N, C-alpha and C positions, 0 to 999 in steps of 0.2 A: 503493499499499500504505500509505503514512503517512497518507494521508487515511482510508483506512478504519479504522486502528487509532484517530485521534483523533474519527471518528465513534462509533465501539463506545464509547470511553471517556466520550463525552459521554451516549450512551444509557443506559450503565451509572449515570453520575452521576444524571441526570433520573429513572431509575424506583427509584433507591434512596431519592431524595427523596420520592418519590410513595409509595414503600412504609412510610416512617417516619410518615407521618402517621396520627393516631390513626383516621381513617375506613378505611384500609386494613384494620385488626384489628377494629373494632367494630362489634357489630349496630346497623344504621341505624333498626331497629323501635320505637325509644325517643329519649326526651329524656335529656340528662345534666344533672344538678343542679351551675350554674354555680359553687356555693360549695365545690366538692369539687375538690380542685386536682389538675390533671392531672400526670403523671409528670413532662412537660418544665418544668413550672413551678417543680418542686423540684429535678430534677436536672440541669436545666440543657440537655438535650437531646433531642431524640425517640428513643423506644424503639426499638431496632435500629439507631440512628445511630452509636452508640458500643456498646462494652459495658460496662453498667452496672457500676460497682465496688460491693464492699460495702457501704461508707461510705455511697453515695449511696442504696443500696437501702434500707438501716435509716434513712436521713434520710426517705426518702419514706412509709415504712410509719409511722412517728411523725406526721409531716404527716397523712397519711389518717386514723389515728386519731385526731388532733385537731380533725378537720374533720367526722367523718361519727359519727353515733349509731348506726351499724351495725357498728362496728368497735372490737374492744376489743385493745389490743395488751398484751403481756408479754415479759418477758426471763428465760429458763428458765436462763440460765448462760451460759459464757463456753468459746469454742475453747481450744487450746492458744496462740494467738496473741493472746487476749483479745477475741476478736470477739463479740459478743451472738450467741445463740440466740432468735431470734425466733419468736413464734406470734402470728397475727393469729385471733381468733375472731370471724367475721362471721354474722351474725342479724339478723333484726329487732329494732327497738328495743323491742317487748314482749316479746321472748325473751330479751334482754340484761336484762331487768327480774326474769327469773325464771331465770335461766339454774343456778342450783345447783339447784333443784328438777327442771330439765328432767335435768340429767347424774346427778341422783340415780335420778330416775324410770327412766333410759334402762339405767343398771347394775342397779336393781333387776329388771328385765325379764329379763335374762341369770339370775337367780336364783330365778325364781319358775315355778310351772308352768303357770300361767293368766296371761294379758296381753292387754292391747286395744292395739290399734295405730292406733286412729282418729284420735286427734288429737297424735301423738307426732311431733316432729320427726325426720327421719333424721340423722347425724351421717357427715359427709364430711371424711377427711382429705387434704388435696391438698400432696405436697411435691414440690420442685425441686430439680434439679441437683445431686443426692448427688456425682455427679463433676464439679468446677468446672472442666473445661473441655468440658462439655457445657452450654454456659451459655444455649441457647434457653429453658430451662424457667423459670431465675431472672429472666430477662428477661422471660418471658410471665405470670410473677407479679405484676410491676407493673401490666400491662392487667388481670388478672383481679381483683385488690384494686381497681384504681380502677372496674373495672365495676360489682363488687357493691356500691360504695359510694355511686356515682353515679346508676345507671341508675334511671331514675324509671317504668319501666312497670309495668303491674298485674301480670306474669309475674314480673318479677323481686321483687317486693314478696311476690307468694304463694310463689316460691321460699325467700326469705327467713325469711317465715313457717313453711315447711314442713322446713327443714333449718338445721342447725350446721355450719358450714363451718370446720373448722379449718387454716388457710393457714399451710404453713411455707415462707417465700420462697425459702431457703438451707439445703439440708442440710448444704453445706459451705462454709462462709464463706469459711474460709483458702484452699481451692482456687480459689472462684471469683474472689477476689481475687488470687490469684496470675495467672490464665489471662486475666483481665480487663486486667491492667497488660501481659501480654504483646501480646495482641491488639490493644490500644490503640497502643501504643508501636511498632507496626510497621505502623499503618495510615497511609496514605497520602491526599494530596487528591484525588489520581486512583486510585480502588479498582482493587486489582490483581487478576484471578480466576485468574491462572496458578498452580497448585498448585505450582509449584517456588518459589514466592515464600517470603521468611523467615518471612511473616506465619503460613502454614501449617505451620511447622517448629519448634513450640515447644520451648526447651531442656530436658534433661533438669532434674529428674523430672518436667517438665510438670507442669498444674495438676490431673489427674484426682483426685489424693488430699488428704488432709490434712495438716497440719503435719509429720506423723512418715511420710508417703508412706503411709498403710494407705488401702485400698481400702473405703471405710466402707459400701458396699453389700454388706458381709459380716458386718456387725456386728450386726444385728438381733438374734439370739440370743445371742451371747456378751458383748455390751454390754459391752464395754472402754473405749470411747473416750468422751469427754463430749460430743460431739455426738449419739451415740446414746442416751447416758443421758438426756438432756432428750426424746428424741423419744418413747423408750420409756415413759417416765414420763407423758408426753400420752397416749401409746396407752392404756394400763390407766387412766389416769383417765378415759378417755371410752369405751373399746371402739368404735371408728368403725365404722360398716358397710362403708364404702367408704375405701379407701386408695389413692390415685395416686402413682405415682413415674414423673418426667418425665425420661427419658434421651436421649441421642443416640448415633449408631451412623455406620457408614462413610459417608463423602461421596457415594459412587454408590448408596446404598440410597434406600428410599422412605418412609413413616413405618408403624411396624409399633405393634398394640395387639394385647393378650391377648384369647383364651386363646393359649398357647403350644403343642408339639407334645403331644395329647391323653395318649399313653404316657407323658409325662416327668413326669407329676404324681405327688406322693408320695401312696402308698397312705392315709396316714393323712386325708388332705384328702377330704371328703365329696364324691360326685358332682356334687350339686345345685352345689356351689359352680362349679364350672367349666361349669356349664348357664348359672347366673347371668352369669358371666362373659361368656358369649358373648353373652347375651340385651343387656346391657350394651352389648357390642361392637357391635351391631346401629345403635346411636345414634351412636358414633364413626363408624361407615360412612356414616350419612345425614349428617353433620355435614361429613365431608371430601368426600363427592360433591359437596356445595352449592358448595364454594370451588375445586373441579377439583383437589385433592391426591389423587395415587395413594398406595395403601397395602395391607398384607397382614395377615393373620392365622394362626393355626396352623400356621405353617410352620417357626417357629424360636422359641428360648429354652424355658424350662420352668418348672415350677413344683414342684420338687423339695427344694432346699436352703431350708430354712426361716429361713435368715440373711437373706436379701434381702429389701429393702422390698416388693416385690410379693408374696412367698410368705409372710412372716410373719403377714400379717392371716388366712390361709386356715387356720393351725391355731389361731385366736384368735376366730373367728367371724365372720370379716368376708370380704370380697373385695376380694383386691390386685389392682391391675392395672399393668403396665408400658406404658411408650411410649417408644419408640424413634423418633426422629426422624432423617434423614438430616442430618450435620454441616456446616456451612460451615467449622468450624474457626477462623472469623476474621469476616471482612465479607462477602466473594463469594469464589465458587469454581468453578471448572469442574466439571461431573460429568456422568456418564452420560444425565442427565435435563435438561441443558441447565444454565445458569447460577443455582447455589445463593446465594442471598441471604439473610444473616442474617435480616432481616425476615423471608421467607417462612417460615423456621424456625419464628420465634417465632410466626407466625400459626397454624400449624398446632398447635402444643403449646396456645396458648390456647384455638383452636377445640377440642381434644380436654380442657380441661378445664372448658369449658362444658358441651359434649357428656356429659361423667358427671355433672355437676349436673343435666341435663336427665333422664338416665337415673335418679338417685337420687331425683329428685322425683317422676318416673313410676312407678318401681317401690317405691316408699317402703314401702308395707304389706306387699309380697312379701321386701323386704331386712330390714325388722324380724322378721318372722316367721321366716325363715331363721336369722338371728342368736340367736332365741328359742330355738329347736328344736335348733340346735346345742349350746346349752348345756343344754338339757332331755335330748336324749340324752346329752351328756357325763356328765349326773349320773347316768343310769340305767346307765351303764357302769361309773361310779366307784363306783356301790352295790353291783354285783356284785364290785368290790375290798376292800368293807368288811373291817376287821381286818387286812389287808395294807398293806405298807409297804416302801419302799426306803432302806435305811441305807448310808452312804457314810463313809470317813473315812480317817485315816492317823496311828495311835496316837504315829508320831515326827514328825509334822508339822501341827502345827495352822494354820500360816498357809495353805498350799495348801488344807485344807479349808474354811478361812474363805472363801478367794476363789472356789470352786465355791459354796459359800451364799450369798455376795454376788449371783451371778449370779440365784439362784433368788429371792431378794428382790427383786432388780429386774423379775424377771417374774412376781411377785405368787404366788409358790408357796408355799404353808404349810408351815412344816417345825418340826421339835421337836430341842431337846437328847435326849440317851438318857438314860434313868433311870439306868443302872447300865453298868457295863463288861459286856459279852457278845459270845458267838462266834457266828458265821452262817455256813454254807459252808465251814467252816476258818478264817475272817478273824477277827481279834480287833477287836474297835469298843470304845474307850476314851472315858469320858465326858469331857467337855471338849475332844475330837479329833474328834467324830462328830456326825453329825445325821442325824435322821429323817425320811422323807417318805410321809406317809400318802397311798396312793392315792385314797381317796374324798374327793376334794375338786374344786372348780370347775374348774381348770385341768388335769384329770387327762390330757388330750390332749397338752398341751404336755408335761407330764411323760414321757409316753412319747415323744415326738419327741425329748428331750433324752436319755433314757436307753436309749431301744432301739439292739440291735445288729442289722443288717441283711446279709444277703448273698445274697437272691436278688431278682431285679429283673425287671419286666417288659420293661424297656430297655435297652439296652447302652450308650447316651449319655448324658453328662451336661453341662448348662452350667457346674455348678460341681462341688462335693465332693459325694461320696456316701455320706460317713460323718462324723459328728462326735460319737460318743458321749461325752458330758461325762464321765464318772467315767474313763474312759480317757485322754481327755484330760489330765485332773489327775493320773494315775495315782494315784489313790486307789483301797483297799480299797471293792468295794461287794459287796451281796448284795439280791436282789429277793424278795419273797415272805415277808419277814419280818413277826412278829406286831406291831401295834400295841400290844401291851402293854409293848413298850419304849418306848414315848413318855413323855419327860419334860416340862418345860415347852416352852409354844410359845415361839419365837424371833421376839421383837417389835424389840427393838434387837440386832442384829448387832453383836457386837466383837471384834476381834481379841485372841489370848490375851496378855497383859502378858508382856514379858522382863524378866529381873532376873539379878544375879548373887548367887548362893546365901549368900555370906559373904565377909568381907574375909582376904586372903590373905597372908602373908609369903613363899609357895613357889612357887605357881604356879594357873594358871586351866586348864580344860577346858572346849572348845563343842564337842559334838555337829554332824556335820554333815547332820543328817538335815532340818533344818527350811529352809523355802524362803527365807529372807532370811539364812541365815548366810552366804554370798557378800557381803552388805552389810555386814556385821558385820565380816568379815574383811577388806574393804576400806578401811573406817573404820579398823580396828586397823593394816595396813600403812600407810597414808597418812599417818598420825601419826607414824610412825618406830618404832612398838614392834615388837619382834621376835616372831615366831611361827612355828611348826611344825607340820607335818602328820604325824600317826601313818599309817605303812604298814600296821599289823596291829592287829587288836584286841586288847584289854587289858580287866583290871578293876581298880578303884581303889575301896576306901571303899563296896565292895558296888553299885558301878554299872558296870553293862558299856559300855564305850566301842567303837564301832566303826571299821571301816577311815575315816580322812579327819578325825578327831577332830581339832580345832586346839588346840596348847598354847600356852599363852602364860608364859613364866616369868616371875618377879616380879624377880628381881635382874638388874644391869645393864641397866636399862631406861633412858631417857631421863624418866621419871617416876617419882617416889618411891612407896613402897607406897602411900600415900594418893591420892595424885594417881591412879595407874593403877587404885586400885578405883573412885573417882569417874568416871574417863573410862569403864571399860567397864561400870559400872553405864548411864550415859550411851546408849551404844552398844547395850548388850542392850535398852533397853527401845523404843530406836526402832528397831530391827530385829527385836523380837517374840521374840528368843532366850533360853535360858538357859544361863547360864554359870556352870560351878561352881569353887567353891575348893576347893584340895585342899593337905594339910600334908605330903604325903610324895611321892617319886617313885618309891617300892617298890610294884611292881604285880604281878599276876597276868598274866604275859603280858610285853611290853615294857616295861621301865622307862623314865621319863620322860627319862632321860639318854641312852638308847640312840641307835645310829644309825639305828634304824628312825623316828625322828622328822626329816624333811628339814624344812629352813629354807627358807621361803617369801620371794618376792621380790614388789613391789607391783607389780601390772599396769600398764602403761603402753601403752594399746592404741591401735590405728589402724584405721579402716575405710573400706574403699576404696569409695568410690561415683563417680558419673558416668558418662559416656556409655560402653555396653558390658556397663552393672551392671544386674540388674534392681532397681528401685526399690523394689518391695515387700519383697523379702527384706532388701535395706538399711535401709529403713525400721524394719522389725520389729527388727533388731540394735539399731540406735541406740535406739529406744524403749527395749527393755528394760535398757540400761545407765543410761540416761537417768532415767527415770521409774521404773522397780523397785528398782535396785540403786544409785542415785545415785554410779555410776561416770563418771569422764570419760572421753570417747572422741574422739578426733579423726578427722575426717571427710576423708581426702585424695581429691581430685578426680582422675580419669584423667587430667586434661588437663596436669597438674602433677607427676604421680608421679615421673618422670624426674630432675625437678630437686629434689625433695624429699630431705631430709638424714632417712633413714630410722633412723638411729640412736637415735634419741630415742623409739624403741618396742622392745619387746621381745615384742609381739604384735601382727601384723596379720590382718585378717580379710578374707577376699575372698569378698563373698557371689556368688551365681549369676552367672556372665558371663565374658567372657575380656577378655585385656589384649593391648597389641602386644607385639612382640619385643623392643624396648627395654625395655619394664617388666618384662618376665621376667627380662630381664638383670640387672636393678637389685635386683628382689626375690631371686632368687637368690643373688645377693651377700649379700645379707643374711641370709638363711636360714642360708647357709653359717658365717657370722660369728656364729652362736649365736640366731638371732630364729625366733619359732615363727609358722609361717604357716598358718591357718586357714581351709580353701575348703569351699564349700556348692553341693551338686547340679551344675548344669552345670560351674560353676569344677574340676570335676574331670577332665573331659576336655581341658580345657586347661592344668590342671597335669599331667597324664599326659602329654599331646603335648610339653610344653617341659621334661620329665625332672625335675621335681620331685621326684616318684616315681613307683613303677611299679604299676599297677593294671592287673588284668585281668579286663575287661570282657566278661562274657556277653553272647552275641549270639543272637536269638530267631529262627529261621528260621521265616518264614511264606510261605505259597503260597496265594493266593485261589482256591477251586474253587468252580465257579457261582455267582461273584460278578458280576453284571452291572455295566455300566459306572455305570449309574444308582445301583447299591449301593456303589460302591467307596467313598465318602465316609464312609458308613456304617461299613462293614467297618473301615477303617482307624481312624475315631472308636473303635470298641469296642475298639482295642489300647492307647488312652490311659487312664493312671492319674489320672483327673481329683483323686483326694482318697479316699484308704481309710487303714484303721488296721490295722498288723500286728504280730505276737508277736514279740519278740526274748528271746533268751536272755543274762543278765548273768553275765559274772565279774566278781563284787563285790569281789574283791581288787585289779582292774585300777584305777588313780586316774582314770581315766574316770567310773568307775562310783560313786566315793565318795559318799555320803548316801542310795542306794539301798537299801531296806531287803529288797527281794523280789530274787529272780533271776529274774523275767520283766517284761517294761517293753513296753507298747503304744508302738509310733510311728507317727506319722503319715507317709505318704508320695505323691507326686504325680509322683514321675519314674519313667522305666523305665531307670535306671541299675543295673545288677545286677552287682556287684562279688564276685567270687569270693572265699572263703576261705582264710586263709594255711594252709599245709602245717601249721604250729607251731601249735598250738590256745592256746598263750598269747597269740598276735598276732592273735587275734579275741574280743576283750572283749565287743562286742555281736553276736550273730549272730541271724539270723533262724530260726526253729524250721521244722521240717521241713513243717507245715501251718501257714501263720502268719496266714491272713486270719481278722481278728477281726470284720472290720465294715467294709462298702462292697463296691464292684464292682471286680474285676479280672477280664481275660481267663483262659482256663485255661492258654493257654502263658504269659503271664507270670507265672502264679502258680507255675508250675512251674519256671521260670526263678529266680524268687525265693528258693524255697526254699534255704536253707542259705547264702545269699549273706551279706555282711557291709555294715550301714549306716555302718560307722565304720574307718577306717584311719590308723595314725600311722606314720610312717617316719623314720628320721633323714637328714640330710642334712648331711653333717660335723657341726660343731658346733651346728647347730640341727635342727629336727624340723618336719616337714609334717602336718597332721591333717586330716582331711577328712570330712564328712558327706554321705553320698548324699541327705538330704533335709532338709528344713526343722524343726530342733528347737524354732523361736520361731513356729510358724505363726498368722499372724494374733491373737498376744499373748494367746491363751487356752489355749494348749496348753503350758498349766504343768509338766506333768508331764517335758517333756525338758529344759527350761531350764537343768537342771543341768548336762547333759552339755556344754555349752559352756561356762559356769563352771568346770567341772573341768578341761576343757582349757588354761583360762588360768590357774588359780591353781596348778595342778599340772603346769603343762608341762615344767618339770625333770625330774617324776617319770615320765611319760608311758613 
């Protein structure tokens, strides 16, 4: 037996060494320019021998650009860890000398009614490894770049003459670096394919995500992250005809290429898009057949959510293609299909990249014509909407409105200031706080995709969310089909409204709580040692109405004198884009400023539980919210050391979706009982309920499968999942969790089936789903019936402390601005809940 194991490892080592030779990957029907550096000559190892780190990937791409007149390289920005976001433009030297004209002609073809495709290059965007622990893509990018730079065959030269290739070697530099470190530091001299080895068990949070643990393949439409902003800018600059997105999937799989399941394509995507995707797929099949690799298509995944890389092009006149390669998750691993080596996964990705280019060249005129007709048809649709527009805004929150407009700007959607204040559909739209989007414009289909509400579907299964209506996500008022007569000046330079202090006061200052960044200002005020209070009731002072949650900053008995306080508040107001009013008297219509209805606030000291057992996406969204949006320091407490941590340093602890140990429960419960506030999210609610932090009544849904076959059981169960939809709630605006909301209705995102019954006492239900709550997205009828009149939020006392819980994510994917304030209120007003 010992001899057999030794023989096995010898064979493994020999085969892997053979596989990492360039001959294993590259076509042999061409010579290669010896003046072009090979990957090994720069990074120090063969492709697939080790996992390439991002710094070495960057080093090679710069060396390639230096050596080849086919390659131009640019750095489009930086990740949160300051890694460069590279783009290689690869085409013939002749095309490079004329690249601006090629780009202008390509864009002009999407804006004219007649066009010639005869001599125009096709544009292909090839992107790799948006999930950092799916690294075969970025490692294959080394080979793709080398092949296109070094191959000397006439076929390659013709390909470069007829195409402009935008090569994005690492969609996710930070995640790629994190995973490469893990795989390489756990690699032995004797490669071990045992799936139980530590190499295949990366530690939390893993390398899939970016620095703040976001899945970046959901950010193509919201564009919240720097990596996304760079690639979306490139996309709109070029409008590629094909965009490829190279991924990995389970080790026991094979290789997938699109189309996905036809019935799960978004209705706004033209039917011809899927037909062309299938035609391109024939090239992938032929290429994979040639090297003997198994594959499948049209049996999985979908093209519904436009925020994914393989679907985003479909609403922008291109063809998006998803590749999914079975993952070795290291260097070699046992699988249902035999030993799966890292080089094998790289070769499949490389092969698919080349078959994409072959298809692009062969179908060049067909794809250019498709793109031209896509926009020509869109213009015809838009012309029917001439004179109509969508208006959105929040008359009390300019910042939130700005951030929605910011997304439109990044997506090349034209919009305007409103000419003057007006009302539509019972909503008030205020100049300076609202924008108007005419429907008669180039990207009218993209506008429809972002603003539509959809509740009927041809399929009940979704790979991702089924709704993302942006004005609902931002909780802004909006109206469709308003007249373009309300258009003011076109917004070419988008700027956020300036903050200010109205005057210097010897008495007090007041700050309304409606503005998105009011919590940022309050945190800075409390952090500096300035006393502040919150109004528990509305009042009127100096002809201004102040709502629930108004912040009072007295002038006297502060650590700063009158002048210092004024200067400090001025700085805070500008940084946070809020208005702070100076007042000269405490006598009001309503509660006076010295009333007990103003409650003293304490600076939040926040801890966030992270680590094993916790959903990293949810934890990352919380960390990002505090760190990037509100400049609030949050301590990340790892579950491995929670029991040994002095929790008394914090007055607020957040438990994202997940569960903890019994010992952790005991420590946390003691902390809450001594006065702490524990905030739980999503599936943490069951753990909290089971460990008696609070008492929740979960509604159960009884289902019986009738006339469902064994084959259909998976689809039947999948249809009961709430993958992500939007629902209407009714707010009790007098409750502190709802301070800052001007309307009594709020759209909330939901992707759980946690249905919490409402309390018998109505005042304990500050947020409650309406009787018919569905606004947009898919939910089964039985789940919808169960959701009706339940509550997404509960708060209960536990001796001196309290426990507040949300059934769903109020910070979803960084773009759900509209419900962020619910969490901030729970933190700042924790003593008032």
